[in-house]
C-alpha positions, 0 to 999 in steps of 0.5 A: 893945579893949572899953573903946574901944567905950565911949570918948567920940566913938566911933560904934557899929555903924551901923544897917542901912538894908535889910531882907532876905527873912528879915526880910520873911518874919518881918514879913509872916508869909509864905513866901520867894517872897512875900517876894521879890515884896514886895521887887521890888514896893517896889524898883520903887516906889523906882526909879519915885520916882527912888530907887535900888533895892537889889540882889535880896533886899534893900530900903530899910527905910524904903520897905518900912515906908511901903509895907506901913504897918508901924511902923519900930520893928517893922521895926527890932526884927526887923532887930536880932533877926536874923529 
């Protein structure tokens, strides 16, 4: 099965399109309650722009990065670390 992952035409794991509370805590250096507040704020802004918000505790990583002016590279690094 390992060789199948590297076969031509096989798509790897899809990149995650959201940040979690733990990701936000790591990126912003804040506590859990502040991370939830940040996620709620980003989801509210996303809804006002006509987009769909993620469930509680998750937010669109692109909207989050834009709102807090954080480079996507940093957001993706934290997501990939599992932090």
